[in-house]
N, C-alpha and C positions, 0 to 999 in steps of 0.2 A: 911788305911781307907777302910772300907768294903762298897762295892757297893750293889746295889739291885740285887737279883738273876735274871738272864735273863728269860723271859717268865713267864707265869702263871698269875693268878689274885689274888689280895689280898682279904681278907675276906670282907672288906668294898665294894670293887668293885663288888664282887659276890652278896652281899646283895642288892646293888642298881639295878643290872640287874634283879634279881628275883622280886624285888618290882615293877619295871617298867612293867615287863611281867604280874604280877598279876593285876596291875591297868588297863592295856589294855584289859586283859581278862574280868575283871569285867565290863568294859564299853561295850565290844562287845557281851557278852552273852545275855543280855536283848534285844539288838537290833536284834540279830539273831533270838531269839524266836519270837519277834514281826513280823519279816519278814516272818517266816515260818507260823505263824497263818494267816496272811493276804493272803499268797499264797494259803493255804488250803481253806480259805473262798472264794477266787476268783474262784477256781475250783468248789466249791459247788454252788456258785451263777450262774456260767456258765451252770451247769447241771440242775439247778432248773427249768428254762424255756426252752421250745422247741425252736428250730430255727425258725425264722420268714420268712426266705427267701427260705424255702423248701429244703435246702441242709442239709445233715446229718453232724453232728459235728464229728470231729475225737475223738476217744476214747483213753484213756491212756492204756487201756487193750484191746487188740483185741479179746479176748475170751469172754468178757462180753459186749454184745451189748444191746442197749435199746430195751425193749419189749421181751427180752429173758425169759426163764423160771427162771432165777436167780433174777428177780425183786421182790420187796417187795410185799407181799400179806397180807392184813389186817387179823387179827385174826378172825374177824366176817364173813369173806367171806366163803360162802359155808356151814355155820352152819344153821341148821333148828331147829325149836322149836318142841319138842316131848311132 
């Protein structure tokens, strides 16, 4: 009588493992994307309004502070009619 070879996985077992991994990944990917979008929106919302208590908010990038020369300047600023 021949027994099963020790160790290793059968093709069916391997297919089940891969299927389970794909199911978990297909559930986790949209959730991860949603969390990342909400995190970005929270940071943007936080930087939208100035602090009301007079304290400066910590910045993610120490080289770019509010009011620096790197802030957005409208295209119409400084233009004169000729």
